[in-house]
C-alpha positions as CSV (number, residue, x, y, z in Angstrom):
1,X,0.0,0.0,0.0
2,X,2.9,2.4,0.8
3,X,4.4,1.8,-2.7
4,X,1.0,2.4,-4.3
5,X,0.5,5.7,-2.4
6,X,4.0,6.8,-3.3
7,X,3.2,6.1,-7.0
8,X,-0.1,8.0,-6.8
9,X,1.6,11.0,-5.2
10,X,4.4,11.0,-7.8
11,X,1.7,10.8,-10.5
12,X,-0.2,13.7,-8.8
13,X,2.9,16.0,-8.7
14,X,3.6,15.3,-12.3
15,X,0.0,16.2,-13.3
16,X,0.2,19.6,-11.4
17,X,3.2,20.5,-13.5
18,X,1.9,19.3,-16.8
19,X,-1.8,20.0,-17.0
20,X,-3.6,23.4,-17.2
21,X,-6.1,24.4,-14.6
22,X,-9.8,24.4,-15.7
23,X,-11.9,26.9,-13.8
24,X,-15.1,25.3,-15.0
25,X,-14.3,22.2,-12.9
26,X,-15.4,22.5,-9.2
27,X,-14.4,19.9,-6.6
28,X,-16.6,19.5,-3.5
29,X,-15.9,17.7,-0.2
30,X,-17.8,17.5,3.1
31,X,-16.6,16.0,6.3
32,X,-13.5,14.5,4.7
33,X,-15.6,12.6,2.2
34,X,-17.6,10.8,4.8
35,X,-21.0,12.1,3.7
36,X,-22.9,14.3,1.3
37,X,-24.0,17.1,3.7
38,X,-23.2,20.6,5.0
39,X,-22.1,23.7,3.3
40,X,-20.6,22.1,0.2
41,X,-23.9,20.2,-0.4
42,X,-26.0,23.4,0.0
43,X,-23.8,25.3,-2.4
44,X,-23.9,22.5,-5.0
45,X,-27.7,22.1,-4.8
46,X,-28.2,25.8,-5.3
47,X,-26.1,25.4,-8.5
48,X,-28.5,22.7,-9.5
49,X,-31.5,25.0,-8.8
50,X,-29.9,27.6,-11.0
51,X,-29.0,25.1,-13.8
52,X,-25.3,25.9,-13.3
53,X,-24.4,22.2,-12.7
54,X,-24.8,21.8,-16.5
55,X,-22.4,24.7,-17.2
56,X,-19.7,23.6,-14.8
57,X,-18.3,20.1,-14.2
58,X,-18.9,19.3,-10.5
59,X,-17.3,16.4,-8.6
60,X,-18.0,15.3,-5.0
61,X,-15.3,13.4,-3.1
62,X,-17.2,10.6,-1.2
63,X,-16.2,7.3,0.4
64,X,-19.6,5.8,-0.6
65,X,-20.0,6.0,-4.4
66,X,-23.6,4.8,-4.1
67,X,-24.8,8.0,-2.6
68,X,-27.5,9.6,-4.8
69,X,-26.7,13.2,-5.8
70,X,-29.1,15.5,-7.8
71,X,-28.0,17.1,-11.0
72,X,-25.0,16.2,-13.1
73,X,-22.3,15.9,-10.4
74,X,-20.0,12.8,-10.5
75,X,-18.6,11.0,-7.4
76,X,-14.9,10.2,-6.9
77,X,-13.3,8.3,-4.1
78,X,-10.4,9.4,-2.0
79,X,-6.9,8.4,-2.9
80,X,-7.6,7.0,-6.4
81,X,-6.2,8.1,-9.7
82,X,-9.2,10.2,-10.5
83,X,-9.0,11.9,-7.1
84,X,-5.5,13.2,-7.7
85,X,-6.3,14.0,-11.4
86,X,-9.2,16.3,-10.5
87,X,-7.3,17.9,-7.6
88,X,-4.5,18.7,-10.1
89,X,-6.8,20.4,-12.7
90,X,-9.9,21.7,-10.8
91,X,-10.0,25.5,-10.8
92,X,-12.2,25.7,-7.7
93,X,-12.1,23.6,-4.4
94,X,-15.0,23.8,-1.9
95,X,-14.7,22.0,1.4
96,X,-15.8,22.3,5.0
97,X,-12.8,20.5,6.5
98,X,-9.1,20.4,5.8
99,X,-7.7,18.5,2.9
100,X,-4.8,16.1,3.5
101,X,-1.4,17.8,3.7
102,X,-0.1,16.0,0.6
103,X,-2.7,17.9,-1.6
104,X,-0.9,20.5,-3.6
105,X,-2.6,23.9,-3.9
106,X,-1.7,25.5,-7.3
107,X,-1.4,29.2,-7.5
108,X,-4.4,29.8,-9.8
109,X,-6.7,27.4,-8.0
110,X,-9.4,29.0,-5.9
111,X,-9.9,27.3,-2.5
112,X,-13.0,28.2,-0.6
113,X,-13.0,26.9,2.9
114,X,-16.6,27.0,4.2
115,X,-15.7,25.5,7.7
116,X,-18.4,23.7,9.6
117,X,-19.5,25.8,12.6
118,X,-19.4,28.8,14.8
119,X,-17.0,28.0,17.7
120,X,-17.9,27.6,21.4
121,X,-15.0,25.3,22.1
122,X,-11.5,26.4,21.4
123,X,-9.9,25.7,18.0
124,X,-6.6,25.0,16.4
125,X,-3.9,27.5,17.5
126,X,-5.9,28.5,20.6
127,X,-5.8,24.9,22.0
128,X,-3.7,24.4,25.2
129,X,-3.7,20.6,24.9
130,X,-4.6,18.1,22.2
131,X,-6.3,14.7,22.9
132,X,-7.6,13.9,19.4
133,X,-6.8,10.6,17.7
134,X,-3.9,10.6,15.4
135,X,-2.2,13.7,16.9
136,X,1.2,13.1,18.4
137,X,1.8,16.5,20.0
138,X,0.2,19.9,20.4
139,X,3.2,21.5,18.6
140,X,2.9,19.3,15.5
141,X,-0.9,19.7,15.4
142,X,-0.7,23.5,15.4
143,X,2.1,23.5,12.8
144,X,0.2,21.2,10.5
145,X,-3.1,23.2,11.0
146,X,-1.4,26.5,10.3
147,X,0.3,25.3,7.2
148,X,-3.0,23.9,5.9
149,X,-4.8,27.1,6.5
150,X,-2.3,29.0,4.3
151,X,-3.6,27.2,1.3
152,X,-7.1,28.7,1.7
153,X,-8.1,31.7,-0.4
154,X,-11.4,32.4,1.2
155,X,-13.0,31.4,4.6
156,X,-16.7,31.5,5.2
157,X,-17.9,32.9,8.6
158,X,-21.3,32.8,10.1
159,X,-20.9,36.0,12.1
160,X,-18.5,38.8,13.3
161,X,-17.7,36.8,16.4
162,X,-16.5,33.8,14.3
163,X,-14.6,36.1,12.0
164,X,-12.4,37.5,14.9
165,X,-11.8,34.0,16.3
166,X,-10.9,32.5,12.9
167,X,-8.3,35.1,12.3
168,X,-6.5,34.3,15.5
169,X,-7.2,30.6,15.9
170,X,-6.4,29.7,12.3
171,X,-3.8,32.3,11.6
172,X,-5.8,33.2,8.6
173,X,-5.0,36.6,6.9
174,X,-6.8,36.4,3.6
175,X,-10.4,37.1,2.7
176,X,-13.1,36.1,5.2
177,X,-16.6,36.0,3.8
178,X,-18.9,36.9,6.6
179,X,-22.1,35.8,4.9
180,X,-23.7,33.1,7.1
181,X,-23.7,29.4,6.4
182,X,-25.0,28.0,3.1
183,X,-26.3,25.0,4.9
184,X,-28.7,27.3,6.8
185,X,-30.4,28.7,3.7
186,X,-32.9,25.8,3.8
187,X,-34.1,27.0,7.3
188,X,-35.4,30.1,5.6
189,X,-36.7,28.5,2.4
190,X,-38.5,25.5,4.0
191,X,-39.6,26.7,7.4
192,X,-43.3,26.4,6.5
193,X,-46.0,24.2,7.9
194,X,-46.6,22.3,4.7
195,X,-42.9,21.8,4.1
196,X,-42.4,20.5,7.6
197,X,-45.3,18.1,7.4
198,X,-43.9,16.8,4.1
199,X,-40.5,16.1,5.7
200,X,-42.0,14.4,8.6
201,X,-44.0,12.1,6.3
202,X,-40.8,11.3,4.3
203,X,-39.0,10.4,7.5
204,X,-41.8,8.3,8.9
205,X,-42.2,10.6,11.9
206,X,-45.5,10.9,13.8
207,X,-47.5,14.0,13.0
208,X,-49.3,14.2,16.4
209,X,-46.3,14.2,18.8
210,X,-43.7,16.6,20.0
211,X,-40.3,16.0,18.4
212,X,-37.1,16.6,20.3
213,X,-33.8,16.5,18.4
214,X,-30.7,15.3,20.4
215,X,-27.5,16.4,18.6
216,X,-24.4,16.2,20.8
217,X,-20.8,16.7,19.6
218,X,-17.9,14.3,19.9
219,X,-15.3,14.0,22.7
220,X,-11.7,14.4,21.7
221,X,-10.4,11.7,24.0
222,X,-13.1,9.0,23.4
223,X,-12.2,7.1,20.3
224,X,-11.4,3.7,18.9
225,X,-8.7,4.7,16.4
226,X,-7.6,7.6,14.3
227,X,-10.8,9.5,13.2
228,X,-13.2,7.0,14.7
229,X,-14.9,8.3,17.8
230,X,-17.4,6.8,20.3
231,X,-21.0,7.8,20.9
232,X,-20.8,8.4,24.6
233,X,-23.6,10.1,26.5
234,X,-24.7,10.3,30.1
235,X,-28.4,10.4,29.0
236,X,-30.6,7.9,30.7
237,X,-32.7,6.8,27.7
238,X,-34.9,4.3,29.6
239,X,-35.9,7.1,31.9
240,X,-36.6,9.5,29.0
241,X,-38.8,6.9,27.4
242,X,-40.6,6.2,30.7
243,X,-41.3,9.9,31.3
244,X,-42.0,11.2,27.8
245,X,-43.2,8.4,25.5
246,X,-46.9,9.4,25.6
247,X,-46.6,12.6,23.7
248,X,-42.9,12.9,22.6
249,X,-40.4,11.2,20.2
250,X,-36.7,11.8,20.1
251,X,-34.4,12.0,17.1
252,X,-30.8,11.1,17.8
253,X,-28.3,12.6,15.3
254,X,-24.7,11.5,15.5
255,X,-21.7,13.7,14.8
256,X,-20.0,12.7,11.5
257,X,-16.9,11.5,13.4
258,X,-19.0,9.0,15.4
259,X,-18.7,5.4,14.1
260,X,-20.6,3.4,16.8
261,X,-23.4,1.1,15.7
262,X,-25.9,1.1,18.5
263,X,-29.0,-1.1,18.9
264,X,-31.9,1.2,19.6
265,X,-34.6,-1.5,19.1
266,X,-35.7,-1.3,22.7
267,X,-36.9,2.3,22.0
268,X,-38.8,1.6,18.8
269,X,-41.5,4.2,18.2
270,X,-39.9,6.6,20.7
271,X,-36.4,7.1,19.4
272,X,-35.4,7.6,15.8
273,X,-31.7,7.3,14.8
274,X,-30.0,9.4,12.1
275,X,-26.4,8.7,11.4
276,X,-23.6,10.9,9.8
277,X,-25.1,10.4,6.3
278,X,-28.3,12.3,7.0
279,X,-28.2,16.1,6.7
280,X,-29.2,17.7,10.0
281,X,-30.9,20.7,8.5
282,X,-34.1,18.7,7.8
283,X,-34.0,17.5,11.4
284,X,-33.9,21.1,12.6
285,X,-37.0,21.8,10.6
286,X,-39.1,18.9,11.9
287,X,-38.1,19.3,15.6
288,X,-40.0,21.3,18.1
289,X,-37.0,21.7,20.4
290,X,-33.4,20.6,20.5
291,X,-31.1,19.2,23.1
292,X,-27.3,19.6,22.5
293,X,-24.2,20.2,24.6
294,X,-21.2,22.1,23.2
295,X,-22.0,21.6,19.5
296,X,-22.1,24.4,17.0
297,X,-25.6,23.2,16.1
298,X,-26.8,25.7,18.7
299,X,-25.9,28.6,16.4
300,X,-27.7,27.1,13.4
301,X,-30.8,26.0,15.3
302,X,-31.3,29.4,16.9
303,X,-32.3,30.8,13.5
304,X,-35.6,28.9,14.0
305,X,-36.1,30.6,17.5
306,X,-37.2,27.3,19.0
307,X,-36.5,26.0,22.5
308,X,-33.0,24.7,23.2
309,X,-31.6,22.7,26.1
310,X,-28.0,22.2,27.0
311,X,-27.3,18.8,28.5
312,X,-23.7,19.1,29.7
313,X,-23.1,16.1,31.9
314,X,-19.2,16.5,31.6
315,X,-19.1,20.2,31.7
316,X,-16.1,20.6,34.0
317,X,-13.9,18.1,32.3
318,X,-14.8,19.4,28.8
319,X,-14.3,23.1,29.8
320,X,-11.2,22.7,31.9
321,X,-9.4,19.8,30.3
322,X,-10.5,18.8,26.8
323,X,-11.1,22.1,24.9
324,X,-12.0,25.2,26.9
325,X,-14.6,27.7,25.8
326,X,-14.6,31.1,24.1
327,X,-17.6,32.2,26.1
328,X,-19.4,31.3,29.3
329,X,-22.2,28.9,28.2
330,X,-24.0,29.5,31.5
331,X,-24.4,33.2,30.8
332,X,-25.1,33.1,27.1
333,X,-27.0,29.9,26.4
334,X,-30.5,30.7,25.3
335,X,-32.0,27.9,27.3
336,X,-31.5,25.7,30.4
337,X,-28.1,24.2,31.1
338,X,-28.4,20.9,33.0
339,X,-26.1,18.0,34.0
340,X,-28.5,15.1,34.7
341,X,-31.3,13.4,32.8
342,X,-33.7,14.1,35.7
343,X,-32.9,17.8,35.5
344,X,-33.3,17.8,31.7
345,X,-36.7,16.1,31.9
346,X,-37.8,18.7,34.5
347,X,-36.5,21.6,32.4
348,X,-38.4,20.4,29.3
349,X,-41.6,19.9,31.3
350,X,-41.4,23.3,32.9
351,X,-39.9,25.3,30.0
352,X,-41.2,28.9,29.7
353,X,-40.0,30.6,26.5
354,X,-40.6,34.0,28.1
355,X,-37.9,33.4,30.7
356,X,-35.3,33.1,28.0
357,X,-36.5,35.5,25.4
358,X,-34.1,38.3,26.2
359,X,-31.1,36.0,26.2
360,X,-32.4,34.3,23.0
361,X,-32.7,37.6,21.2
362,X,-29.2,38.6,22.3
363,X,-27.9,35.2,21.1
364,X,-29.5,35.7,17.7
365,X,-28.2,39.2,17.3
366,X,-24.7,38.1,18.0
367,X,-24.5,34.9,16.1
368,X,-27.2,35.0,13.3
369,X,-26.8,38.5,12.0
370,X,-25.2,37.4,8.7
371,X,-27.5,34.5,7.9
372,X,-30.2,35.6,5.5
373,X,-31.0,32.5,3.4
374,X,-28.7,33.6,0.5
375,X,-25.2,32.4,1.5
376,X,-25.1,29.6,-1.1
377,X,-25.9,32.1,-3.9
378,X,-23.2,34.4,-2.7
379,X,-20.6,31.6,-2.9
380,X,-21.8,30.8,-6.4
381,X,-21.4,34.4,-7.4
382,X,-17.8,34.2,-6.1
383,X,-17.1,31.0,-8.0
384,X,-18.8,31.9,-11.3
385,X,-19.4,35.6,-11.4
386,X,-23.1,34.6,-12.0
387,X,-24.5,37.5,-9.9
388,X,-23.7,41.0,-8.9
389,X,-22.7,40.2,-5.3
390,X,-19.3,38.9,-6.3
391,X,-18.6,41.7,-8.7
392,X,-19.4,44.4,-6.2
393,X,-18.0,43.0,-3.0
394,X,-15.4,40.2,-3.3
395,X,-12.6,39.4,-5.6
396,X,-9.6,37.2,-4.9
397,X,-6.9,39.3,-3.4
398,X,-9.0,42.4,-2.8
399,X,-9.6,44.1,0.6
């Protein structure tokens, strides 16, 4: 395998020197090719709606080549000949996570890094310790991260708060596009009763029960191997079912790094599982409220102005050891912060929106001010010059 990889990399380097760049070829990747979701998906599907997928050659990097994608995009697998070929000639790269360090960024290639969330937990150069799988030392992690960031031409930010953190935490000095997240455009377009009912029917969800979405993040130090993390939660699911099954169902959405296969059969009819392959945006729309912890889903879900609960069973360890926070979640969270299942159940039963309305409005003003339902179109303008937004606001290298 090592010899084959060396041959592929030699082939790739040769291609970057011999072949011209084609700016009508766009390469997309989400979550390191693990699934078809997030900001890259939203941008591509907006291209499909505009008919631009027929004017540009679009390719998605995916581990699973059986995934169905609308429009004319083709799927390519990681670390194959076609993978390196298209990296060598594609004029535009769009990703929400870092590419491997062996990928060569050519000078005339445009690399748009959409990233994947507004940060609560500390990132990259701001970390004081690293517990992630595959990382040998904090120094090496920061060095590799910084070097990777220097290949980005544009970085998408959801808000001014993120913009300032990204500059420092990433060491990024090029153009930041403070336009909101493309993946949230759907929350403006489909947040209608008839659309929500349609999605529920497609997912096989009950129409007469309250729906709660549970979407926790991953833990840096809880993993099986490099990039394969555990689903570990202190939630007492039997107790949840006992207390809430009459009028409520729960949706469990794994983070894309979680690889556990859990048997939820004991909770049939009460708990619905959605793995990394399912786009969480539709789950936001069908849920009446959400339970999370330290995940950036809080910043996206707040667009809908629906109740949120923060189940932080390991708050002290996470805050003081694993990551650290950029702000005090107790002071800013637009909903109850609890540490036990019993307290969570009580908080849900006694929830009063009016008690959190001032905090919620402040949260929205700080973190959702740039989201307007048009972020995907703005990225497309940038890539293609299709609209006026690109011509009037952003060009590569401009201030």
